[in-house]
Chimera marker file (.cmm) of the C-alpha trace (Angstrom):
<marker_set name="trace">
<marker id="1" x="-5.577" y="7.193" z="16.075" r="1" g="1" b="0" radius="0.5"/>
<marker id="2" x="-5.769" y="5.826" z="12.529" r="1" g="1" b="0" radius="0.5"/>
<marker id="3" x="-3.411" y="3.002" z="11.720" r="1" g="1" b="0" radius="0.5"/>
<marker id="4" x="-0.811" y="3.402" z="9.010" r="1" g="1" b="0" radius="0.5"/>
<marker id="5" x="-1.303" y="1.429" z="5.790" r="1" g="1" b="0" radius="0.5"/>
<marker id="6" x="0.617" y="-1.802" z="5.386" r="1" g="1" b="0" radius="0.5"/>
<marker id="7" x="3.812" y="-1.448" z="3.353" r="1" g="1" b="0" radius="0.5"/>
<marker id="8" x="3.097" y="-2.188" z="-0.302" r="1" g="1" b="0" radius="0.5"/>
<marker id="9" x="5.268" y="-3.147" z="-3.265" r="1" g="1" b="0" radius="0.5"/>
<marker id="10" x="4.663" y="-3.367" z="-7.010" r="1" g="1" b="0" radius="0.5"/>
<marker id="11" x="6.475" y="-6.336" z="-8.585" r="1" g="1" b="0" radius="0.5"/>
<marker id="12" x="6.717" y="-6.543" z="-12.378" r="1" g="1" b="0" radius="0.5"/>
<marker id="13" x="7.111" y="-10.065" z="-13.735" r="1" g="1" b="0" radius="0.5"/>
<marker id="14" x="5.345" y="-11.576" z="-10.725" r="1" g="1" b="0" radius="0.5"/>
<marker id="15" x="3.728" y="-14.533" z="-12.524" r="1" g="1" b="0" radius="0.5"/>
<marker id="16" x="6.851" y="-16.682" z="-12.652" r="1" g="1" b="0" radius="0.5"/>
<marker id="17" x="10.552" y="-17.023" z="-12.046" r="1" g="1" b="0" radius="0.5"/>
<marker id="18" x="12.478" y="-14.365" z="-10.172" r="1" g="1" b="0" radius="0.5"/>
<marker id="19" x="9.506" y="-11.983" z="-10.032" r="1" g="1" b="0" radius="0.5"/>
<marker id="20" x="7.319" y="-14.632" z="-8.424" r="1" g="1" b="0" radius="0.5"/>
<marker id="21" x="10.010" y="-15.432" z="-5.862" r="1" g="1" b="0" radius="0.5"/>
<marker id="22" x="10.364" y="-11.743" z="-5.003" r="1" g="1" b="0" radius="0.5"/>
<marker id="23" x="6.578" y="-11.337" z="-4.662" r="1" g="1" b="0" radius="0.5"/>
<marker id="24" x="6.360" y="-14.406" z="-2.413" r="1" g="1" b="0" radius="0.5"/>
<marker id="25" x="9.171" y="-13.100" z="-0.215" r="1" g="1" b="0" radius="0.5"/>
<marker id="26" x="7.442" y="-9.747" z="0.273" r="1" g="1" b="0" radius="0.5"/>
<marker id="27" x="4.210" y="-11.587" z="1.144" r="1" g="1" b="0" radius="0.5"/>
<marker id="28" x="5.990" y="-13.670" z="3.798" r="1" g="1" b="0" radius="0.5"/>
<marker id="29" x="7.380" y="-10.422" z="5.242" r="1" g="1" b="0" radius="0.5"/>
<marker id="30" x="3.839" y="-9.061" z="5.618" r="1" g="1" b="0" radius="0.5"/>
<marker id="31" x="3.766" y="-6.639" z="2.687" r="1" g="1" b="0" radius="0.5"/>
<marker id="32" x="0.822" y="-6.052" z="0.357" r="1" g="1" b="0" radius="0.5"/>
<marker id="33" x="1.920" y="-7.024" z="-3.153" r="1" g="1" b="0" radius="0.5"/>
<marker id="34" x="0.659" y="-5.762" z="-6.496" r="1" g="1" b="0" radius="0.5"/>
<marker id="35" x="1.873" y="-8.360" z="-8.989" r="1" g="1" b="0" radius="0.5"/>
<marker id="36" x="2.141" y="-7.029" z="-12.537" r="1" g="1" b="0" radius="0.5"/>
<marker id="37" x="2.505" y="-9.464" z="-15.430" r="1" g="1" b="0" radius="0.5"/>
<marker id="38" x="1.229" y="-10.230" z="-18.924" r="1" g="1" b="0" radius="0.5"/>
<marker id="39" x="0.081" y="-13.616" z="-17.627" r="1" g="1" b="0" radius="0.5"/>
<marker id="40" x="-2.896" y="-13.782" z="-15.305" r="1" g="1" b="0" radius="0.5"/>
<marker id="41" x="-2.332" y="-14.960" z="-11.731" r="1" g="1" b="0" radius="0.5"/>
<marker id="42" x="-5.010" y="-15.686" z="-9.135" r="1" g="1" b="0" radius="0.5"/>
<marker id="43" x="-5.595" y="-13.188" z="-6.351" r="1" g="1" b="0" radius="0.5"/>
<marker id="44" x="-4.748" y="-14.157" z="-2.777" r="1" g="1" b="0" radius="0.5"/>
<marker id="45" x="-4.821" y="-12.411" z="0.591" r="1" g="1" b="0" radius="0.5"/>
<marker id="46" x="-2.529" y="-9.358" z="0.405" r="1" g="1" b="0" radius="0.5"/>
<marker id="47" x="-1.838" y="-10.111" z="-3.291" r="1" g="1" b="0" radius="0.5"/>
<marker id="48" x="-3.471" y="-8.063" z="-6.056" r="1" g="1" b="0" radius="0.5"/>
<marker id="49" x="-2.692" y="-9.336" z="-9.545" r="1" g="1" b="0" radius="0.5"/>
<marker id="50" x="-2.621" y="-6.846" z="-12.408" r="1" g="1" b="0" radius="0.5"/>
<marker id="51" x="-2.589" y="-8.362" z="-15.894" r="1" g="1" b="0" radius="0.5"/>
<marker id="52" x="-0.989" y="-5.886" z="-18.292" r="1" g="1" b="0" radius="0.5"/>
<marker id="53" x="1.920" y="-5.662" z="-20.725" r="1" g="1" b="0" radius="0.5"/>
<marker id="54" x="4.418" y="-3.316" z="-19.067" r="1" g="1" b="0" radius="0.5"/>
<marker id="55" x="5.742" y="-2.198" z="-22.435" r="1" g="1" b="0" radius="0.5"/>
<marker id="56" x="2.393" y="-0.430" z="-22.993" r="1" g="1" b="0" radius="0.5"/>
<marker id="57" x="2.859" y="2.671" z="-20.818" r="1" g="1" b="0" radius="0.5"/>
<marker id="58" x="-0.729" y="3.920" z="-21.129" r="1" g="1" b="0" radius="0.5"/>
<marker id="59" x="-2.206" y="0.535" z="-20.205" r="1" g="1" b="0" radius="0.5"/>
<marker id="60" x="0.243" y="0.226" z="-17.302" r="1" g="1" b="0" radius="0.5"/>
<marker id="61" x="-0.652" y="3.663" z="-15.955" r="1" g="1" b="0" radius="0.5"/>
<marker id="62" x="-4.357" y="2.820" z="-16.153" r="1" g="1" b="0" radius="0.5"/>
<marker id="63" x="-3.876" y="-0.587" z="-14.524" r="1" g="1" b="0" radius="0.5"/>
<marker id="64" x="-1.906" y="0.828" z="-11.586" r="1" g="1" b="0" radius="0.5"/>
<marker id="65" x="-4.183" y="3.783" z="-10.948" r="1" g="1" b="0" radius="0.5"/>
<marker id="66" x="-4.603" y="4.472" z="-8.166" r="1" g="1" b="0" radius="0.5"/>
<marker id="67" x="-1.341" y="3.299" z="-6.682" r="1" g="1" b="0" radius="0.5"/>
<marker id="68" x="-1.752" y="1.236" z="-3.529" r="1" g="1" b="0" radius="0.5"/>
<marker id="69" x="-1.623" y="3.065" z="-0.205" r="1" g="1" b="0" radius="0.5"/>
<marker id="70" x="1.629" y="2.470" z="1.632" r="1" g="1" b="0" radius="0.5"/>
<marker id="71" x="3.628" y="1.986" z="-1.589" r="1" g="1" b="0" radius="0.5"/>
<marker id="72" x="7.273" y="1.755" z="-0.516" r="1" g="1" b="0" radius="0.5"/>
<marker id="73" x="8.989" y="-0.216" z="-3.291" r="1" g="1" b="0" radius="0.5"/>
<marker id="74" x="8.888" y="-1.152" z="-6.968" r="1" g="1" b="0" radius="0.5"/>
<marker id="75" x="10.718" y="-4.208" z="-8.304" r="1" g="1" b="0" radius="0.5"/>
<marker id="76" x="11.214" y="-4.741" z="-12.033" r="1" g="1" b="0" radius="0.5"/>
<marker id="77" x="11.818" y="-8.460" z="-12.476" r="1" g="1" b="0" radius="0.5"/>
<marker id="78" x="10.021" y="-8.723" z="-15.814" r="1" g="1" b="0" radius="0.5"/>
<marker id="79" x="11.892" y="-10.498" z="-18.568" r="1" g="1" b="0" radius="0.5"/>
<marker id="80" x="11.626" y="-8.246" z="-21.584" r="1" g="1" b="0" radius="0.5"/>
<marker id="81" x="13.391" y="-9.805" z="-24.510" r="1" g="1" b="0" radius="0.5"/>
<marker id="82" x="12.843" y="-10.245" z="-28.234" r="1" g="1" b="0" radius="0.5"/>
<marker id="83" x="11.670" y="-13.555" z="-29.593" r="1" g="1" b="0" radius="0.5"/>
<marker id="84" x="14.515" y="-14.509" z="-31.879" r="1" g="1" b="0" radius="0.5"/>
<marker id="85" x="17.063" y="-17.258" z="-32.335" r="1" g="1" b="0" radius="0.5"/>
<marker id="86" x="20.804" y="-16.979" z="-31.875" r="1" g="1" b="0" radius="0.5"/>
<marker id="87" x="21.562" y="-17.038" z="-35.618" r="1" g="1" b="0" radius="0.5"/>
<marker id="88" x="19.058" y="-14.212" z="-36.281" r="1" g="1" b="0" radius="0.5"/>
<marker id="89" x="19.947" y="-12.059" z="-33.263" r="1" g="1" b="0" radius="0.5"/>
<marker id="90" x="21.346" y="-8.654" z="-34.080" r="1" g="1" b="0" radius="0.5"/>
<marker id="91" x="22.450" y="-5.744" z="-31.952" r="1" g="1" b="0" radius="0.5"/>
<marker id="92" x="19.280" y="-3.897" z="-32.979" r="1" g="1" b="0" radius="0.5"/>
<marker id="93" x="16.950" y="-6.794" z="-32.078" r="1" g="1" b="0" radius="0.5"/>
<marker id="94" x="18.241" y="-6.835" z="-28.505" r="1" g="1" b="0" radius="0.5"/>
<marker id="95" x="18.579" y="-3.060" z="-28.008" r="1" g="1" b="0" radius="0.5"/>
<marker id="96" x="15.462" y="-2.725" z="-25.865" r="1" g="1" b="0" radius="0.5"/>
<marker id="97" x="15.895" y="-5.855" z="-23.785" r="1" g="1" b="0" radius="0.5"/>
<marker id="98" x="18.119" y="-4.272" z="-21.161" r="1" g="1" b="0" radius="0.5"/>
<marker id="99" x="16.404" y="-0.942" z="-20.745" r="1" g="1" b="0" radius="0.5"/>
<marker id="100" x="14.745" y="-0.267" z="-17.435" r="1" g="1" b="0" radius="0.5"/>
<marker id="101" x="11.042" y="0.247" z="-17.061" r="1" g="1" b="0" radius="0.5"/>
<marker id="102" x="9.882" y="3.731" z="-16.192" r="1" g="1" b="0" radius="0.5"/>
<marker id="103" x="7.123" y="3.770" z="-13.598" r="1" g="1" b="0" radius="0.5"/>
<marker id="104" x="6.765" y="7.545" z="-13.509" r="1" g="1" b="0" radius="0.5"/>
<marker id="105" x="5.169" y="9.870" z="-15.995" r="1" g="1" b="0" radius="0.5"/>
<link id1="1" id2="2" r="1" g="1" b="0" radius="0.2"/>
<link id1="2" id2="3" r="1" g="1" b="0" radius="0.2"/>
<link id1="3" id2="4" r="1" g="1" b="0" radius="0.2"/>
<link id1="4" id2="5" r="1" g="1" b="0" radius="0.2"/>
<link id1="5" id2="6" r="1" g="1" b="0" radius="0.2"/>
<link id1="6" id2="7" r="1" g="1" b="0" radius="0.2"/>
<link id1="7" id2="8" r="1" g="1" b="0" radius="0.2"/>
<link id1="8" id2="9" r="1" g="1" b="0" radius="0.2"/>
<link id1="9" id2="10" r="1" g="1" b="0" radius="0.2"/>
<link id1="10" id2="11" r="1" g="1" b="0" radius="0.2"/>
<link id1="11" id2="12" r="1" g="1" b="0" radius="0.2"/>
<link id1="12" id2="13" r="1" g="1" b="0" radius="0.2"/>
<link id1="13" id2="14" r="1" g="1" b="0" radius="0.2"/>
<link id1="14" id2="15" r="1" g="1" b="0" radius="0.2"/>
<link id1="15" id2="16" r="1" g="1" b="0" radius="0.2"/>
<link id1="16" id2="17" r="1" g="1" b="0" radius="0.2"/>
<link id1="17" id2="18" r="1" g="1" b="0" radius="0.2"/>
<link id1="18" id2="19" r="1" g="1" b="0" radius="0.2"/>
<link id1="19" id2="20" r="1" g="1" b="0" radius="0.2"/>
<link id1="20" id2="21" r="1" g="1" b="0" radius="0.2"/>
<link id1="21" id2="22" r="1" g="1" b="0" radius="0.2"/>
<link id1="22" id2="23" r="1" g="1" b="0" radius="0.2"/>
<link id1="23" id2="24" r="1" g="1" b="0" radius="0.2"/>
<link id1="24" id2="25" r="1" g="1" b="0" radius="0.2"/>
<link id1="25" id2="26" r="1" g="1" b="0" radius="0.2"/>
<link id1="26" id2="27" r="1" g="1" b="0" radius="0.2"/>
<link id1="27" id2="28" r="1" g="1" b="0" radius="0.2"/>
<link id1="28" id2="29" r="1" g="1" b="0" radius="0.2"/>
<link id1="29" id2="30" r="1" g="1" b="0" radius="0.2"/>
<link id1="30" id2="31" r="1" g="1" b="0" radius="0.2"/>
<link id1="31" id2="32" r="1" g="1" b="0" radius="0.2"/>
<link id1="32" id2="33" r="1" g="1" b="0" radius="0.2"/>
<link id1="33" id2="34" r="1" g="1" b="0" radius="0.2"/>
<link id1="34" id2="35" r="1" g="1" b="0" radius="0.2"/>
<link id1="35" id2="36" r="1" g="1" b="0" radius="0.2"/>
<link id1="36" id2="37" r="1" g="1" b="0" radius="0.2"/>
<link id1="37" id2="38" r="1" g="1" b="0" radius="0.2"/>
<link id1="38" id2="39" r="1" g="1" b="0" radius="0.2"/>
<link id1="39" id2="40" r="1" g="1" b="0" radius="0.2"/>
<link id1="40" id2="41" r="1" g="1" b="0" radius="0.2"/>
<link id1="41" id2="42" r="1" g="1" b="0" radius="0.2"/>
<link id1="42" id2="43" r="1" g="1" b="0" radius="0.2"/>
<link id1="43" id2="44" r="1" g="1" b="0" radius="0.2"/>
<link id1="44" id2="45" r="1" g="1" b="0" radius="0.2"/>
<link id1="45" id2="46" r="1" g="1" b="0" radius="0.2"/>
<link id1="46" id2="47" r="1" g="1" b="0" radius="0.2"/>
<link id1="47" id2="48" r="1" g="1" b="0" radius="0.2"/>
<link id1="48" id2="49" r="1" g="1" b="0" radius="0.2"/>
<link id1="49" id2="50" r="1" g="1" b="0" radius="0.2"/>
<link id1="50" id2="51" r="1" g="1" b="0" radius="0.2"/>
<link id1="51" id2="52" r="1" g="1" b="0" radius="0.2"/>
<link id1="52" id2="53" r="1" g="1" b="0" radius="0.2"/>
<link id1="53" id2="54" r="1" g="1" b="0" radius="0.2"/>
<link id1="54" id2="55" r="1" g="1" b="0" radius="0.2"/>
<link id1="55" id2="56" r="1" g="1" b="0" radius="0.2"/>
<link id1="56" id2="57" r="1" g="1" b="0" radius="0.2"/>
<link id1="57" id2="58" r="1" g="1" b="0" radius="0.2"/>
<link id1="58" id2="59" r="1" g="1" b="0" radius="0.2"/>
<link id1="59" id2="60" r="1" g="1" b="0" radius="0.2"/>
<link id1="60" id2="61" r="1" g="1" b="0" radius="0.2"/>
<link id1="61" id2="62" r="1" g="1" b="0" radius="0.2"/>
<link id1="62" id2="63" r="1" g="1" b="0" radius="0.2"/>
<link id1="63" id2="64" r="1" g="1" b="0" radius="0.2"/>
<link id1="64" id2="65" r="1" g="1" b="0" radius="0.2"/>
<link id1="65" id2="66" r="1" g="1" b="0" radius="0.2"/>
<link id1="66" id2="67" r="1" g="1" b="0" radius="0.2"/>
<link id1="67" id2="68" r="1" g="1" b="0" radius="0.2"/>
<link id1="68" id2="69" r="1" g="1" b="0" radius="0.2"/>
<link id1="69" id2="70" r="1" g="1" b="0" radius="0.2"/>
<link id1="70" id2="71" r="1" g="1" b="0" radius="0.2"/>
<link id1="71" id2="72" r="1" g="1" b="0" radius="0.2"/>
<link id1="72" id2="73" r="1" g="1" b="0" radius="0.2"/>
<link id1="73" id2="74" r="1" g="1" b="0" radius="0.2"/>
<link id1="74" id2="75" r="1" g="1" b="0" radius="0.2"/>
<link id1="75" id2="76" r="1" g="1" b="0" radius="0.2"/>
<link id1="76" id2="77" r="1" g="1" b="0" radius="0.2"/>
<link id1="77" id2="78" r="1" g="1" b="0" radius="0.2"/>
<link id1="78" id2="79" r="1" g="1" b="0" radius="0.2"/>
<link id1="79" id2="80" r="1" g="1" b="0" radius="0.2"/>
<link id1="80" id2="81" r="1" g="1" b="0" radius="0.2"/>
<link id1="81" id2="82" r="1" g="1" b="0" radius="0.2"/>
<link id1="82" id2="83" r="1" g="1" b="0" radius="0.2"/>
<link id1="83" id2="84" r="1" g="1" b="0" radius="0.2"/>
<link id1="84" id2="85" r="1" g="1" b="0" radius="0.2"/>
<link id1="85" id2="86" r="1" g="1" b="0" radius="0.2"/>
<link id1="86" id2="87" r="1" g="1" b="0" radius="0.2"/>
<link id1="87" id2="88" r="1" g="1" b="0" radius="0.2"/>
<link id1="88" id2="89" r="1" g="1" b="0" radius="0.2"/>
<link id1="89" id2="90" r="1" g="1" b="0" radius="0.2"/>
<link id1="90" id2="91" r="1" g="1" b="0" radius="0.2"/>
<link id1="91" id2="92" r="1" g="1" b="0" radius="0.2"/>
<link id1="92" id2="93" r="1" g="1" b="0" radius="0.2"/>
<link id1="93" id2="94" r="1" g="1" b="0" radius="0.2"/>
<link id1="94" id2="95" r="1" g="1" b="0" radius="0.2"/>
<link id1="95" id2="96" r="1" g="1" b="0" radius="0.2"/>
<link id1="96" id2="97" r="1" g="1" b="0" radius="0.2"/>
<link id1="97" id2="98" r="1" g="1" b="0" radius="0.2"/>
<link id1="98" id2="99" r="1" g="1" b="0" radius="0.2"/>
<link id1="99" id2="100" r="1" g="1" b="0" radius="0.2"/>
<link id1="100" id2="101" r="1" g="1" b="0" radius="0.2"/>
<link id1="101" id2="102" r="1" g="1" b="0" radius="0.2"/>
<link id1="102" id2="103" r="1" g="1" b="0" radius="0.2"/>
<link id1="103" id2="104" r="1" g="1" b="0" radius="0.2"/>
<link id1="104" id2="105" r="1" g="1" b="0" radius="0.2"/>
</marker_set>
């Protein structure tokens, strides 16, 4: 009998902060982790880094193809925000910072 694939998760924003903590937690629970981030991170056992800007849908689709076997979860912990200062912040400049990332075509 063939064994089932290990549970896998895709974590956006996995290079630092909350995304890194989430990726590390899944690793300690025995999951395979695909860590997606603009910043490069070294590979490790059960950890596959994918360096791509998630705001570029075509590049993201290419980078994640094929999806890992056993994919059971996707976590979007990427910080997407405009580079601006408080005095120059407008409603328009922050409009896209709270939208969710679409992982499906």
